[in-house]
N, C-alpha and C positions, 0 to 999 in steps of 0.2 A: 421169365421173359426180360425183365429189366437187366439182369446180369448179362444176358446174351447181347443186348443192345449196347451196354457199356463196353463189353469186350470187343464188339465190332468197331466202336468208335476209337477205343484206346489202342487197339493192336493193328487195325487196318486189314485184318484177315477177312476172307470171304465168309458169307453166312454158312455155307456148307461146311467149311473148316471149323467154325465155332460150334456148329451142331454136332460134329463128330468128335469133339474133344473127349478124351478119357478122364476118369475121375482123378487120376494122378498126372494131370497135364502141367503141373507147376513143379519146377525144380530150381536148383541154384547152380550157378556156374562156379568156376574155380575161385572167383573173387567174391563169392557169396552174394551175388546179385541175382534177382529172379529172372528166369527164362521160361517161356511157354513151350511146351512140347506138343507138336502137332504134325500131321501129315498133309502135305500138299498133293492131293490126289490128282488134281488137274494137270500138274506138271510132273507127276511121278517122283516127287521129292519126299521121301519118307524120313521121319525123325528130325524135322526142322526144329531149331532152338533159338528163336529170336529173343532178344532181351526185352523185358517189359518193366514198367515203372513199379515202384513199391506199392502205391495205392491200388494199382490194378491187381497186383499179386494179393493184396488184402481182400479184394472183392472175391477172388477165386477161393481163398481159404475160408472165407466167411460162408 
């Protein structure tokens, strides 16, 4: 529960999007910076990859 709340605050995603995250929702971009992989079902935007901060990425991997 705590991780979900922190992800909501840090990423600005909708609760539904956070609840539907896959186990492999964290990846790195070409500059080796963390990005969150998620699907925006409300707007039908699949495979979104917004950048996130390193501490937030650490929460996900922990």
